[in-house]
N, C-alpha and C positions, 0 to 999 in steps of 0.2 A: 531362802525359805528353807522353814523348818522342818524336820522328820517326824515328830511326834502323830502327826494325823495321817502317816505314813503306813502306822506299825502295827503287822499281819502278826496277830496272836494266836491262829489255827497250826503254823508248824509244828510238828512232831518233835520232844526234846528225849536227850539221852538222860541217863540216870549213872551215877558212878557202879552201880552193882549191875548193872548190866553186861555180860559175857558178849566176847568179841564174836560171837556166832550171832547172837540177839541183835549187835549193834550192826554187823552187816544185812543181818534179815531188813530193816529200818532201812538203809539204804537200798536195799536192792526191789523194795518198794514204795521208795519214793526218786521225783526226777533230780534231787538237790546232791550236791558233791558234800556239802556238811550237814553237820545239827548242832545245836546247843547242847553244851553239857550244863543242865543245873540240878544242886541239890538244894531244896527244901527252901525252892525260891529263887536262892543265889544263883548267880550265874560263875561259871567255873570257868568257862573256854567254850573254845570252837572246836569242835572233832572233825578231821576232814575224814572223805572216804578211803580214798587212796593211802593214807598213814594205815589206817587199820587194816585194810586190802592187804598190803604187805606184812602187815605182824603175824597171819592168820599160818604162815608156814615156822614161825618161829615159839616152836614149844616148850622150850629152855627156857623162856621167861615169863615170869608169874606177870597175867593180863593186869593192869588197872587203868584204864582210861583216862584218869584223872591226870595221869603223866605223857598224853600226849594231845592236850587241849590247848589249844592256841588264842592268846589273850588278844582276838580282835572283838573291837567293841564301838558304840556310839553311844550317846546319849541323846533324848528325846528333844532337849533343845539346842542341838546342834544343825548345822545346813544339811539341804539333803547331797550336797555337793563333797560333803566330808565322808559321808557313808559309800557315796561314788567312789572316791579315791580309794579308801579301804578296799571297794570289790577288784577297782582297777589291778591295785599292787599288788593285791593278794592269790590272786585270781579263784576267788570263792565267789559263791552264788547268792549268798543271804549276809547280810552284817546284823550281828545281835545288839540288841539297844537296853541298855541296863539304863537304872538310877543311880544317884551319886552314892546309895550306900552299896550298889552294887545287884539291886534287886532286878531280875529277868524281866524285863517288859515285851519280848515278843522279837520280830526281828523285819529287817527291812529289805524288800526279795527284788527280783528283776521286775515281777508284776506290779512291785509297789512302785516302783521308778518309772514305767510305763503309767501308771494314772498319775505321776506326777507330771508326764512330761506336757500333757494338756494347757497345763497352767506357767508350765517352767518359764517358758520366753517371753509372754506377759511381765512375768515378776521381775525378770531380767531389767526393766528398766524404773521398776519402783522404788522408793524408798517409804520406809514406816516407822512412826513417833508415835510413842506413848506417853502422857505425860499427867501430873495429876496436880488438882486446883479445889479448892472447898468449893461448894456446891454458891457462894455467895460471890465467886469468882470465876464464873464461868463465862468468858464474854468471849465468843466463840465470831464476832464479827473483826476485834482484836488481832485473834488467832490467825483468821483469815487471811487478812491487812498483811499481818508479819512473813508470811507464807508468800504472798503476791509481789511483795517487797524484795524478797531474795529469787524472784526471779520461775519459781516453782506453782504450782495449781494442784487443789485437792482433790483427788478422786476422789476418794469416800472418807467417810468418819461416824464415829461411834461414842457414844459416853455411856458406861458404866457406871454406876454407884457402887460406893464400899459400904457391906454391911455392917460393919463397925464403927462408922463416922462418919463427916457430914461430906468426907473428900469424892473428888469424884474422878476417873481416869479416862483420860481421852485418845483414843486411838486414831491415828490421822493416816491415810495413806494417799501418798503425794505424785507426779509424773515426772519425779525426776529418782536417780537410784542415789547420788548424793545430795545428802540431806544435810549434811556439816554447817552450812551456813544458816539454815533454815534453825539448827539445833541451838547455834551459838547466837542469835538474834532471841530465839526464847528465852533463853537464861538470862539472858543480858538484862532482858522484862519481866524477870523474875518466876518464869516458870519453872515447875522442878521435873525436869524431865526424867523420866524410869526409864528407859530404852530406845534406843533407835537403829535402825541398820541402815547403813549407808556405806558408800563404797568411793574408792578413788577412782581416777581414771584406770589404773594400771590393776585394781581390784577388780574392776568391771571387765577388764578384758580378760582377766581369768577366768570370773566367771563365765561370761561368751564362751570362753575355751573348754570350759571343763563341760559345760551344756553340749558340745560339739562331741567333745570324746563320749559320751554320754548315747548321743544319738547313733556313734560308731560302734560303740561298744553292744549297744542293742539291736543291732543291725537294723534300724529303721528307715 
């Protein structure tokens, strides 16, 4: 599952011109142990409270918070579990989200993870396929036949028009995580598959393990 729908844009950010005392004051008034460093909309890194706290006794070194920012981040199209792994491995409680040009978009927080848990276990068992067809070639019955021929069933289906052409984007959610056979069959029949999310048996096991780790981490 992708993280873009769980981005929190309300978390306070730190600016490079902030002095050490202003940054510590931000942490004192926050329940977080780190904060994003942002300048003119660009993400510069993540600043941890413990690092800044240790620096307040060092009066001999000129303070520049950019020297202490760590480049932890994820992109909105990544999996929720990619963000979870950053949280687990680095011991932080937020992970910044940036686009391909390093523009700051917000963060994923523990609260965001809690919101995701409600649908997480269900999504472990579902695969998603997006494909494009001309409006004249939209044959849903044929597509359904291909899906069922490969031992899967359609859970939900959406059809979206392309504003700039006569093409349609069809989004199909299946009752299986491994949609590789369906994708291969669709492509053999001439369908242009734009996106598919599927898991091998090992990857599905890894997802389940990540989900279990998430539950333990959040003490749920």
